[in-house]
N, C-alpha and C positions, 0 to 999 in steps of 0.2 A: 128688563132684561138685562143681565151682566154680562159683558164681552171682557174677555181677558186676554191679551197678548203679551209677548216678550219679545224685544229686539235689543240686540247688542249696544253699548252705550256709543258708540259710534252709526248706530243706525237710526239716528232721529228722523232722518228723511224719508224712513221707509215706515214710519207709524201709522200715518194716514190710510196706506194702503193694506198694513197690518190688520187696522180696525174695520175698515170695509164701511159700506154705507152707513152715515147717519141719518138724521141728527141725532144727539145725545144729549139727554138730560145734563150731563158733567163726564168729563173725562179726567179719570183721577191717574197721576203717574207719579212711580216712584222711582226715581232716577239715582245711576252711579254719580259721584261727583264729577266723574271724567267727562259725563255726558254733554252734547252738545245745546246748553239751557235754552241760549238763543236762537237756536233752530226750532226747539219745541215750542217755545214762544209764540215764534212765527208761523208754524205749521197750521192748515185749516185741519183742524183733528173733528170738526164738525158738532161742536159743543163747547162750553166753558171749559178752561183747562186749570185743572188745582193739582199740584203737586209738591214734591219734596225731594231732597236727596237723601241717600242712605250711606249707612255705614257698611252695608254689604248687601247682596241681593240674592234672593231665590231664583235660580234661573233652572233651565230644562236638565243641567247637569248638578244640580242642588246648590248648596250655598258657595257664592264665588263673592270677589271681591272685586272692584274697578270694572265693570264691563257687563 
């Protein structure tokens, strides 16, 4: 199963709730450089975290930069 969610760059703390119940085989995160990467790394996401920062993001509003 694949689950996709979007949270703002300052919303890392809300990512576990947005994902819902795990466990997950892996959690892939593509984050704005401004995201709280420490909070992401420390969050209990229900599976191993794999991620990178981006030069731009696709958000519900379309292409965005910085969040």
